C-alpha positions in Angstrom: -85.0 22.2 89.0 -82.0 20.6 90.8 -82.2 17.6 88.5 -82.1 19.9 85.4 -79.0 21.7 86.9 -77.3 18.4 87.6 -77.9 17.3 84.0 -76.5 20.6 82.6 -73.4 20.3 84.7 -72.9 16.7 83.6 -73.5 17.3 79.9 -71.6 20.6 79.8 -68.4 20.3 77.7 -69.0 16.6 77.5 -67.1 16.4 74.2 -64.0 17.9 75.8 -64.2 15.5 78.7 -64.7 12.4 76.6 -61.9 13.6 74.3 -59.6 13.9 77.3 -60.4 10.3 78.5 -60.0 8.7 75.1 -56.9 10.7 74.2 -55.3 9.6 77.5 -56.2 6.0 76.7 -54.9 6.4 73.2 -51.5 7.6 74.5 -51.3 4.9 77.1 -51.0 2.3 74.4 -47.7 3.8 73.3 -46.4 3.5 76.8 -47.5 -0.1 76.8 -45.6 -0.7 73.6 -42.4 0.8 75.0 -42.9 -1.2 78.2 -42.9 -4.4 76.2 -39.7 -3.6 74.4 -36.7 -5.3 76.0 -34.6 -3.0 78.2 -35.9 0.3 76.8 -37.5 1.9 79.9 -37.0 1.2 83.5 -40.1 0.1 85.5 -39.9 3.4 87.4 -40.0 5.3 84.1 -43.0 3.5 82.9 -44.9 4.1 86.2 -44.0 7.9 86.2 -45.1 8.4 82.6 -48.4 6.6 83.2 -49.1 8.7 86.3 -48.2 11.8 84.4 -50.8 11.0 81.8 -53.3 10.3 84.5 -52.6 13.7 86.2 -52.8 15.6 82.9 -56.0 14.2 81.7 -57.8 14.3 85.0 -57.2 18.0 85.1 -58.4 18.3 81.5 -61.7 16.9 82.7 -62.4 20.4 84.0 -62.3 22.6 80.8 -64.0 25.5 82.5 -60.9 26.2 84.6 -58.6 28.9 83.2 -55.9 27.3 81.1 -53.1 28.8 83.3 -54.7 27.3 86.4 -54.9 23.9 84.6 -51.3 24.0 83.7 -50.3 24.9 87.2 -52.4 22.1 88.7 -50.8 19.7 86.2 -47.3 20.8 87.1 -48.0 20.4 90.8 -49.4 17.0 90.2 -46.5 15.9 88.0 -43.9 17.0 90.5 -45.8 15.4 93.3 -45.7 12.1 91.4 -42.0 12.5 90.8 -41.3 13.2 94.4 -43.4 10.4 95.7 -42.0 7.8 93.2 -38.4 8.8 93.7 -38.5 9.4 97.5 -37.5 13.1 97.0 -36.0 14.9 100.0 -35.8 18.7 99.6 -32.4 20.3 100.0 -32.6 23.9 101.5 -30.8 26.4 103.6 -31.7 28.0 106.9 -31.8 31.8 107.2 -30.6 33.5 110.4 -29.3 36.8 109.2 -28.9 39.1 106.2 -25.7 37.4 105.3 -27.6 34.1 104.9 -29.7 35.7 102.2 -26.7 36.9 100.3 -25.1 33.5 100.6 -28.3 31.9 99.4 -28.2 34.0 96.3 -24.7 32.7 95.6 -25.6 29.1 96.3 -28.9 29.2 94.5 -27.5 27.4 91.5 -26.0 24.6 93.7 -29.2 24.2 95.7 -31.2 24.0 92.5 -28.8 21.4 91.1 -29.0 19.4 94.4 -32.8 19.3 94.3 -33.1 18.7 90.6 -30.5 15.9 90.5 -32.8 13.8 92.7 -35.4 13.9 89.9 -33.0 13.5 87.0 -33.5 11.9 84.5 -37.1 10.9 85.2 -38.2 14.5 85.2 -37.4 14.8 81.5 -39.6 11.8 80.7 -42.4 13.3 82.7 -42.2 16.8 81.2 -42.0 15.3 77.7 -45.1 13.2 78.3 -46.8 16.3 79.6 -46.0 18.3 76.4 -47.0 15.4 74.1 -50.2 14.9 76.0 -51.2 18.6 75.6 -50.3 18.5 71.9 -52.2 15.2 71.3 -55.2 16.6 73.1 -55.3 19.6 70.8 -54.6 17.4 67.7 -57.6 15.2 68.5 -60.1 18.0 68.1 -60.5 17.7 64.3 -61.8 14.8 62.3 -59.0 14.7 59.7 -56.3 15.0 62.4 -57.9 12.0 64.2 -57.9 10.0 61.0 -54.2 10.8 60.4 -53.2 9.9 64.0 -55.2 6.7 63.8 -53.8 5.5 60.5 -50.2 6.3 61.4 -50.5 4.8 64.9 -52.1 1.6 63.8 -49.6 1.3 60.9 -46.6 1.8 63.3 -48.0 -0.8 65.8 -48.8 -3.3 63.1 -45.3 -2.9 61.6 -43.6 -3.4 64.9 -45.8 -6.4 65.7 -45.0 -8.0 62.3 -41.3 -7.4 62.4 -40.6 -8.4 66.0 -41.6 -11.0 68.6 -43.8 -8.4 70.4 -47.6 -9.0 70.6 -49.4 -5.7 70.1 -52.8 -6.9 69.0 -54.6 -5.6 72.1 -53.0 -2.2 71.8 -54.1 -1.9 68.2 -57.6 -2.9 69.1 -57.7 -0.2 71.8 -56.3 2.4 69.4 -59.0 1.6 66.9 -61.7 1.8 69.6 -60.5 5.2 70.8 -60.1 6.5 67.3 -63.7 5.5 66.2 -65.3 7.0 69.3 -63.2 10.2 68.9 -64.6 10.6 65.4 -68.1 10.1 66.8 -67.5 12.7 69.5 -66.2 15.2 66.9 -69.2 14.6 64.7 -71.7 15.4 67.5 -69.5 18.4 68.7 -69.7 19.8 65.2 -73.5 19.2 65.1 -73.8 21.1 68.4 -71.8 24.0 66.9 -73.7 24.2 63.6 -77.2 23.6 64.9 -77.5 24.8 68.5 -81.3 24.6 68.5 -81.4 21.0 67.3 -78.7 20.1 69.7 -80.6 21.7 72.6 -83.5 19.4 71.8 -81.3 16.3 71.7 -79.6 17.2 74.9 -82.9 17.0 76.7 -83.1 13.3 75.6 -79.5 12.1 75.9 -80.5 8.4 75.9 -82.0 8.7 72.5 -78.5 9.6 71.2 -76.3 7.5 73.2 -78.2 4.2 73.3 -78.2 3.6 69.5 -74.5 4.2 69.4 -73.7 2.0 72.3 -76.0 -0.7 71.0 -74.5 -0.7 67.5 -70.9 -0.8 68.7 -71.8 -3.5 71.2 -73.6 -5.5 68.5 -70.6 -5.4 66.2 -68.3 -6.5 69.0 -70.7 -9.3 70.0 -71.1 -10.6 66.5 -67.3 -10.5 66.2 -66.9 -12.8 69.2 -69.4 -15.2 67.7 -67.7 -15.3 64.4 -65.8 -18.6 63.7 -62.0 -18.5 63.7 -60.6 -18.2 60.2 -57.1 -18.6 59.0 -55.1 -15.7 57.5 -55.7 -15.2 53.8 -52.9 -12.7 53.3 -49.3 -13.3 54.1 -48.2 -11.0 56.9 -45.5 -8.4 56.0 -42.7 -10.1 58.0 -43.2 -13.4 56.3 -43.5 -11.7 52.9 -40.3 -9.8 53.5 -38.4 -12.9 54.7 -39.7 -14.9 51.7 -38.6 -12.2 49.2 -35.1 -12.4 50.8 -35.1 -16.2 50.5 -35.1 -16.6 54.3 -37.2 -18.7 56.6 -39.3 -17.4 59.4 -39.0 -18.8 62.9 -42.1 -17.9 64.9 -45.7 -18.5 64.1 -48.9 -17.0 65.5 -47.0 -15.1 68.3 -47.9 -18.0 70.7 -51.7 -17.5 70.6 -53.6 -20.7 70.3 -50.5 -22.8 69.8 -46.9 -23.1 70.4 -44.8 -20.5 68.6 -41.8 -22.4 67.4 -41.6 -25.3 65.1 -38.3 -27.0 65.8 -36.5 -23.8 65.3 -37.4 -23.6 61.6 -40.4 -22.9 59.4 -39.4 -25.4 56.7 -39.0 -29.2 57.1 -35.7 -30.5 58.4 -34.1 -32.1 61.4 -35.0 -30.0 64.5 -32.3 -28.6 66.8 -34.8 -27.3 69.3 -37.9 -29.1 70.4 -38.7 -27.2 73.6 -41.8 -25.5 71.9 -43.6 -27.6 69.3 -46.4 -26.6 66.9 -46.9 -24.1 64.2 -46.8 -24.6 60.4 -44.0 -25.5 58.0 -43.3 -25.8 54.3 -41.7 -28.9 52.8 -38.1 -28.6 51.8 -37.0 -31.3 49.4 -33.2 -30.5 49.6 -31.3 -33.8 49.9 -29.3 -34.1 53.1 -27.9 -37.6 53.0 -27.7 -40.8 50.9 -27.9 -44.1 52.8 -27.0 -47.5 51.3 -28.5 -50.2 53.5 -29.2 -53.9 53.7 -32.7 -53.2 55.1 -35.2 -50.3 54.9 -35.6 -48.5 58.2 -36.2 -45.3 60.0 -32.9 -43.4 60.6 -32.9 -42.6 64.3 -31.2 -39.5 65.7 -32.1 -38.3 69.3 -34.6 -39.0 71.9 -36.3 -36.8 74.5 -38.0 -37.8 77.8 -39.1 -34.6 79.6 -42.5 -33.3 78.3 -43.2 -29.7 79.6 -46.6 -29.1 78.2 -45.1 -27.1 75.3 -42.5 -29.5 73.9 -39.6 -31.8 74.8 -36.4 -31.0 76.6 -33.6 -33.1 77.9 -34.2 -34.4 81.4 -31.6 -34.3 84.2 -31.0 -38.0 83.7 -30.4 -37.5 80.0 -28.0 -34.7 80.6 -26.0 -36.7 83.1 -26.1 -40.0 81.2 -22.6 -41.6 80.9 -20.9 -41.3 77.6 -18.6 -44.0 76.3 -15.8 -43.5 73.8 -16.4 -45.4 70.5 -13.8 -47.7 69.0 -14.0 -49.0 65.4 -15.4 -52.5 64.8 -16.2 -52.8 68.5 -19.8 -53.5 69.7 -21.2 -50.7 71.7 -22.5 -51.4 75.3 -26.2 -51.5 75.5 -28.5 -50.1 78.3 -28.1 -52.1 81.4 -31.8 -52.1 81.9 -32.2 -54.1 78.7 -29.8 -57.0 79.6 -30.6 -59.8 79.4 -33.1 -59.2 76.6 -35.6 -61.7 75.2 -35.9 -59.8 71.9 -34.3 -61.2 68.7 -32.6 -58.9 66.3 -31.7 -58.5 62.7 -28.3 -57.1 61.6 -28.7 -54.0 59.4 -25.6 -52.5 57.7 -25.7 -48.9 56.5 -23.3 -46.6 54.7 -24.3 -42.9 55.2 -23.0 -40.2 52.9 -23.8 -36.6 53.9 -24.8 -34.4 51.0 -24.0 -30.7 50.9 -22.3 -28.4 53.3 -25.1 -26.6 55.1 -26.4 -29.5 57.1 -23.0 -30.9 58.4 -23.6 -29.9 62.0 -25.8 -32.7 63.3 -25.4 -33.5 67.0 -25.6 -37.2 66.3 -24.9 -39.9 63.7 -28.0 -41.4 62.3 -28.8 -45.1 61.9 -31.4 -47.8 62.4 -32.2 -48.5 66.0 -30.2 -49.8 67.8 -26.7 -49.0 66.6 -24.3 -51.8 67.5 -21.0 -50.7 66.1 -19.3 -48.1 63.9 -17.2 -49.6 61.1 -15.6 -46.6 59.6 -15.6 -42.8 59.5 -14.7 -40.8 56.4 -14.0 -37.2 55.6 -11.5 -34.4 56.3 -10.2 -34.1 59.9 -12.6 -36.8 61.3 -11.7 -39.5 63.7 -13.3 -41.7 66.3 -12.2 -39.4 69.1 -15.3 -37.2 68.5 -17.8 -40.0 68.8 -19.5 -40.7 72.2 -22.0 -43.4 72.9 -25.0 -42.8 75.2 -26.2 -46.3 75.9 -29.2 -45.3 78.0 -30.6 -43.1 75.1 -29.3 -45.2 72.2 -27.6 -42.1 70.7 -24.3 -41.9 68.8 -23.3 -38.4 69.7 -20.9 -36.3 67.6 -18.9 -34.2 70.1 -16.1 -32.5 68.0 -12.8 -31.6 69.6 -11.5 -28.4 68.2 -12.1 -28.1 64.5 -13.3 -31.6 63.9 -15.7 -31.7 60.9 -18.8 -33.8 60.8 -18.0 -37.0 59.0 -18.9 -36.9 55.3 -19.4 -40.7 55.3 -19.7 -43.4 57.9 -20.5 -47.0 58.1 -22.5 -48.5 61.0 -24.1 -51.8 61.9 -27.4 -51.9 63.8 -29.3 -54.7 65.6 -32.9 -54.0 64.9 -35.4 -55.8 67.2 -37.8 -58.3 65.7 -41.4 -57.4 66.8 -43.0 -60.6 67.9 -46.5 -59.6 68.8 -47.3 -62.9 70.5 -44.4 -62.5 72.8 -45.0 -58.8 73.5 -48.6 -59.6 74.4 -47.3 -61.6 77.3 -46.1 -58.4 78.9 -48.8 -57.3 81.5 -50.4 -53.8 81.3 -48.9 -52.9 84.7 -45.2 -52.5 85.2 -43.6 -54.8 87.7 -41.3 -51.9 88.8 -40.8 -48.3 87.8 -37.2 -48.1 89.0 -35.0 -46.4 86.4 -37.9 -45.4 84.2 -39.1 -42.3 86.1 -38.1 -39.8 83.4 -40.0 -41.9 80.8 -43.2 -41.8 82.9 -43.1 -38.1 83.9 -46.0 -35.9 83.1 -46.5 -32.2 84.0 -49.0 -31.4 86.7 -50.7 -29.0 84.3 -51.8 -31.8 81.9 -55.6 -31.6 81.6 -57.5 -34.6 83.0 -59.4 -35.1 79.7 -56.1 -36.3 78.1 -55.8 -39.1 80.7 -59.5 -39.9 80.4 -59.3 -40.2 76.6 -56.3 -42.5 76.8 -58.2 -44.8 79.2 -61.3 -44.7 77.0 -59.3 -45.6 73.9 -57.4 -48.5 75.5 -60.3 -49.9 77.6 -60.4 -53.1 75.6 -56.7 -53.8 75.9 -55.7 -56.5 78.3 -51.9 -56.2 78.0 -49.3 -53.5 77.4 -48.9 -54.2 73.6 -52.6 -54.1 72.8 -53.0 -50.9 74.7 -50.2 -49.3 72.8 -51.5 -50.5 69.5 -55.0 -49.1 70.3 -53.4 -45.7 71.0 -51.4 -45.9 67.7 -54.4 -46.8 65.6 -56.7 -44.3 67.3 -54.3 -41.4 66.5 -53.5 -42.4 62.9 -57.2 -43.1 62.1 -58.8 -40.1 63.8 -56.8 -37.1 63.0 -55.9 -35.9 59.4 -52.3 -35.2 58.5 -51.4 -31.6 57.4 -48.3 -29.5 57.6 -50.5 -26.4 58.0 -52.8 -27.1 61.0 -55.5 -24.5 61.7 -53.8 -22.8 64.7 -56.7 -20.5 65.3 -58.7 -23.3 66.8 -56.3 -23.8 69.7 -56.9 -22.3 73.1 -55.4 -24.8 75.6 -52.0 -24.1 77.1 -51.0 -27.8 76.7 -49.7 -28.9 73.3 -51.2 -32.4 73.4 -54.6 -31.3 74.8 -54.8 -28.6 72.1 -54.1 -31.2 69.4 -56.5 -33.8 70.6 -59.5 -31.6 71.4 -59.2 -28.3 69.6 -56.9 -28.3 66.5 -57.5 -32.0 65.7 -55.0 -32.1 62.8 -51.3 -31.8 62.5 -48.1 -33.5 61.5 -45.7 -36.0 63.1 -44.8 -33.9 66.2 -48.4 -33.7 67.1 -49.1 -37.4 66.7 -45.9 -38.7 68.4 -46.1 -36.3 71.3 -49.7 -37.2 71.9 -49.0 -40.9 71.8 -46.1 -40.6 74.2 -48.1 -38.5 76.7 -51.2 -40.7 76.5 -49.1 -43.9 77.0 -47.4 -42.3 80.1 -50.8 -41.4 81.5 -51.5 -45.2 81.5 -48.3 -46.0 83.3 -46.5 -47.2 80.1 -42.9 -45.9 79.7 -42.6 -43.9 76.5 -40.0 -41.6 74.9 -40.1 -39.2 72.0 -37.7 -39.9 69.1 -36.7 -37.8 66.1 -34.8 -38.6 63.0 -35.7 -39.4 59.4 -38.0 -41.7 57.5 -36.3 -44.1 55.0 -36.3 -41.6 52.1 -36.7 -42.4 48.4 -35.3 -45.4 46.8 -34.6 -44.7 43.1 -34.8 -48.4 42.1 -38.1 -48.8 43.8 -39.4 -45.7 42.0 -38.4 -47.2 38.7 -40.0 -50.5 39.5 -43.4 -49.2 40.5 -45.0 -51.0 37.6 -43.6 -54.4 38.6 -45.6 -56.7 40.9 -44.9 -56.1 44.5 -43.5 -59.6 45.1 -40.6 -58.9 42.7 -39.3 -56.1 44.9 -36.8 -56.8 47.6 -38.9 -57.6 50.7 -36.2 -56.2 53.0 -36.0 -52.9 51.1 -32.3 -53.1 50.5 -30.8 -50.4 48.3 -29.7 -46.8 48.3 -32.0 -44.2 49.7 -31.9 -40.4 49.2 -33.0 -38.7 52.5 -34.3 -35.1 52.2 -35.2 -32.4 54.7 -38.8 -33.3 54.0 -38.2 -36.8 55.4 -37.5 -35.4 58.9 -39.8 -37.2 61.3 -40.6 -38.0 64.9 -42.1 -41.2 66.4 -42.4 -43.0 69.7 -40.6 -45.8 71.5 -42.3 -47.9 74.2 -40.4 -49.8 76.8 -41.4 -53.4 77.2 -39.8 -55.1 80.3 -37.6 -57.9 79.0 -37.7 -56.7 75.4 -36.4 -53.2 75.5 -37.6 -50.2 73.5 -39.9 -51.0 70.6 -40.8 -48.2 68.0 -44.4 -47.3 67.1 -45.7 -45.0 64.4 -48.9 -43.1 65.2 -48.7 -40.5 62.4 -51.5 -40.9 59.7 -50.1 -41.9 56.3 -46.8 -43.2 57.6 -45.7 -46.9 58.0 -42.8 -47.9 60.2 -40.6 -50.6 58.7 -40.6 -53.5 61.2 -39.3 -57.0 61.2 -41.7 -59.8 62.1 -40.7 -63.4 63.1 -40.5 -65.7 60.1 -43.3 -68.2 59.7 -42.1 -71.8 59.6 -43.6 -73.8 56.7 -43.5 -77.6 57.0 -42.5 -79.5 53.9 -42.3 -83.3 53.1 -38.8 -84.5 52.5 -38.2 -86.5 49.3 -37.0 -90.1 49.8 -33.3 -90.4 49.8 -31.5 -92.6 47.2 -28.2 -94.3 47.4 -25.1 -92.5 46.0 -24.4 -95.2 43.5 -27.9 -95.1 42.0 -27.9 -91.4 41.8 -24.5 -91.3 40.1 -25.6 -93.8 37.5 -28.9 -92.0 36.8 -27.0 -88.8 36.4 -24.6 -90.3 33.9 -27.4 -91.8 31.9 -29.6 -88.7 31.7 -27.1 -85.9 31.0 -28.2 -85.2 27.5 -32.0 -85.6 28.0 -31.8 -83.3 31.1 -29.9 -80.6 29.2 -32.5 -80.7 26.4 -35.3 -80.5 28.9 -33.7 -77.5 30.7 -33.3 -75.7 27.4 -36.8 -76.3 26.3 -38.1 -75.3 29.7 -36.1 -72.1 29.6 -37.5 -71.2 26.2 -41.1 -71.9 27.3 -40.6 -69.9 30.4 -39.2 -66.9 28.5 -42.2 -67.0 26.1 -44.6 -67.2 29.0 -43.0 -64.3 30.8 -43.0 -62.2 27.7 -46.7 -62.9 27.2 -47.5 -62.1 30.9 -45.5 -58.9 30.7 -47.3 -57.7 27.5 -50.7 -58.4 29.1 -49.8 -57.4 32.7 -52.4 -54.6 32.9 -55.2 -57.0 31.8 -54.3 -59.6 34.3 -53.8 -57.2 37.3 -57.4 -56.2 37.6 -58.6 -59.8 37.8 -55.9 -61.0 40.2 -57.5 -61.6 43.6 -54.2 -62.6 45.3 -51.7 -60.4 47.0 -48.0 -60.9 47.5 -47.0 -64.5 48.3 -50.3 -65.8 47.0 -52.4 -64.5 49.9 -56.2 -64.2 49.2 -57.3 -60.5 49.2 -60.6 -59.3 50.4 -62.6 -56.6 48.6 -61.2 -53.8 50.7 -57.6 -54.9 50.0 -58.3 -55.3 46.3 -59.7 -51.8 46.1 -56.7 -50.3 47.8 -54.3 -52.3 45.6 -56.1 -51.2 42.4 -56.0 -47.5 43.5 -52.2 -47.7 44.3 -51.6 -49.2 40.9 -53.6 -46.5 39.2 -51.3 -44.0 41.0 -48.3 -45.8 39.5 -49.8 -45.9 36.1 -50.8 -42.2 36.3 -47.2 -41.2 37.2 -46.0 -42.4 33.7 -48.8 -40.2 32.2 -47.7 -37.0 34.0 -49.9 -37.3 37.1 -47.3 -37.6 39.9 -47.8 -38.0 43.7 -45.6 -36.0 46.0 -44.0 -37.7 48.9 -45.9 -35.7 51.5 -49.3 -35.8 49.9 -52.3 -37.8 51.1 -54.5 -39.5 48.5 -57.1 -36.7 48.7 -54.5 -33.9 48.4 -53.0 -35.6 45.4 -56.4 -36.0 43.8 -57.3 -32.3 44.4 -54.0 -31.3 42.7 -54.9 -33.5 39.7 -58.3 -32.0 39.6 -56.9 -28.5 39.6 -54.8 -29.5 36.6 -57.7 -31.3 34.7 -61.2 -30.6 35.8 -62.6 -33.6 33.9 -61.1 -35.9 36.5 -63.2 -34.6 39.3 -66.2 -36.9 39.0 -64.3 -40.1 38.6 -61.7 -39.3 41.3 -64.4 -38.3 43.8 -66.0 -41.7 43.3 -62.7 -43.5 43.6 -61.7 -41.6 46.7 -65.0 -42.4 48.4 -64.5 -46.2 48.0 -60.7 -46.0 48.5 -61.0 -44.2 51.9 -63.8 -46.5 53.0 -61.7 -49.5 52.1 -58.5 -48.3 53.7 -59.7 -46.5 56.8 -63.2 -47.8 57.6 -63.9 -51.0 59.5 -66.8 -51.8 57.2 -66.4 -53.9 54.1 -67.1 -52.5 50.7 -69.8 -54.3 48.6 -69.2 -56.2 45.4 -71.1 -53.6 43.5 -68.9 -50.9 44.9 -65.8 -52.9 44.0 -67.1 -53.6 40.5 -67.9 -49.9 39.9 -64.5 -49.0 41.3 -62.7 -51.3 38.8 -64.7 -49.9 35.9 -63.8 -46.3 36.8 -60.1 -47.3 37.2 -60.2 -49.0 33.7 -61.9 -45.9 32.3 -59.3 -43.5 33.7 -56.4 -45.7 32.4 -57.9 -45.5 28.9 -58.5 -41.7 29.1 -55.1 -40.9 30.6 
C-alpha cells in the first residue's frame, strides 16, 4: 500500500514537473548565449539570472501548491538570491516613541530608496527573468506553441552563430532536445486527458511507456555518434551572404577540428597573419606583380621561427633583430652565423613591377633568396629611406616613413646558393653547437609525441643531416594529397601538425611546410618557415610548350606574372658552414634549385702554326663559304622535316633532355605531359593549381567519352611518377597506344 502511495505521489502531475524542468533548461540556453556575447552582461548578472531561473522552476515542481503561495515563495527566493549575491545590508530605523513612527512615515520613501539602490540594477534583470519564466512555462503547455518557440529559437541561434564568431552549436542541440521531449510530454498529457481509463492502465506500468521512448532517443543519439564525419553540402548563410556581396569570409569551422583562420583571408594570396593556420580557401588568379628575372626562382618574403601549435608568430629574437639601412648598389651584410660560408652562389637579377593598387601594402620586398643588393626603386614618393635589412632573417623590410608609398617597381640582385648534395651530405646529423639557433629549434611542450616518433621513423635510414631532411621532404610530398579544401571534420587534435599528419591527412602548402619544419626540429635540425610566391607563369614558356624541353632556357630566364594563387610557403634548413638551404615538401610543387655544373673532359685538337693556318685560310675561303651555304640549306631542310613530323618522332624518342636515356617510368611521365600540352591546343586546358587527377576529372565532366582512356592513363602515370615500382613494357606499350588514340580523337 505504501509503495502504491509513493508511486502515485511520484507520478502525480508528472507532466507539469517535467515541463518545468525542460522549460528551465530551454531558457538557460538563452542566458548562455548572452553570456558568450562580448561585454553584454556582467558576470554577476549572469549568475543572478541563472539562480532566478533555478528558484522559479524548483518551486514550479510543486504544482499542487496554491498559485499565490508559489509566487510568494518564488519572490522570497529571488530576493534572497539578490541579497546573497550583492552582499545586501538592510537599512532601517529604530522606534523609541510615537514621534519615531511619524518620522518613519515621512522617511519611508528614502528608506525604500536606500534599500532598493543596493539591488539596482540587478533586481530588474531578476524580475524580468521571473516574468519571462512564468510566461514561457505557460506557453510550453500546447503543442503548436512549443513548435513555434522551437522554430523561432533555433532560427535565432543559428542566425547568430552564422553571422558572428560565437559558437552556439551545443545550445541549439539542447534546444532541440528540450523541444522534442516537451512535445512528447504534451502528447501523453493529452492522452491522459482524453482517455483517463487507458491512462490509468498505463500508469500502472510506467516502464512500458518510458523505456521505449528512452531507448529510441538513445539509439538515435548513439547512431549519430557512430556516423562518419561528412562535409557541409550547403553553404552556410554567412558565407552565402558574403559571397553575394562579393566579399571574402575570414573564419572557418569556428575552430572545431582545425584552426579557424587561413592567413587572414579565405582566398589565396600573401598572408599577413599566420598565427592560426588551416581552413579552406579558393584560388584567386588576380595578378599582383610581374617579375623579369635572369633565373627562375621562388620569390621569398618573410620567415617565422616560433611555432605555437596553431601557427607561426615572430619570436622575441625576430622582433629584436637589428635592422640596417639600405643603400643603392651596396651589398647587404649577411647573417654573421653564415660567415664564412662554404656554399657557392649564382647571381640572379630581378626587376619587380607591382600590378594594381589593392596589394601595395606588403611588409617586405620580394626576391630570390638571398637578396644581395637593391639596385633601384621606382614609383611616387618612394626612396631608400623606407628600406630596412634584417640580415638574420634575410628580409628586405618596407618600413614607410609618413606617406611613403610601396614601390611600384624595384630592381634587386640575389645570390642564390648552389645545392651541392655531395658537400651537404658531409654535414653530420647532430649539430656541433646550438648557440644562436634556439628559436629555430623551439617546439611547444604540447606537441604530441607521435609527431616526434613519426619523424624518427621516416628518417631512420638517414646517416647525415641532408639525407634526413630529404627523407622528410619526400615522405610528406608522396604521402599526403594536395587540396585547397581539406576535410576539416576529420580533425580533433589541438596541434595543427598532429592534426594534419594523423587525422586530416590532406592539405595545401601551409600544412606541408609547417609539418616539415616541426618534424625537422624534433630531430634537432634547425628549420624555419618561409612564405612568399612561387615563380608564376612565364608567357613565353606557355607558348613554347610544344617545343622540345631542351630548346627552352634551362635557367628559366624571362618575365613571370605572379598571381594571388601563386602565394606559397616552404621550409629552409640550416646547414652549418653552408647557411640556409630551401626545401619543398608540398606535393605537386618543384623548387627551382641550382646544382653544381658537371665537368666534361674533352680532347684538345693539335695546335698548328700561325703561318700554316693563315695560308690554309687564304686558300680555302671560297670552298669554305660554299660548304657553309650548302650545310645551312641542308640543316634548314632537315629542321623543317623534323618539325613537320615532330609528333611522330616524339613517341619513339627514348632520350630525355641532353641525350639522357629514359627508363619506362620517365617515358610514361614524359608522354603524359606532352599529351597535356597537345590537349591545351584542343581546348582541354590544365589550371595552375590542379593535380593530374583533378584535371582529368574536369575533362571527364566536359566529355564523358574520355573517362575510360583517362582512367587507364592516370593509373599508369601515377604509378610511374609516384610509385617506387617500375611499370612493365606491356603497360608502357598500352599507355602509348591510348595516348596516340586520344591525340587522334581530340
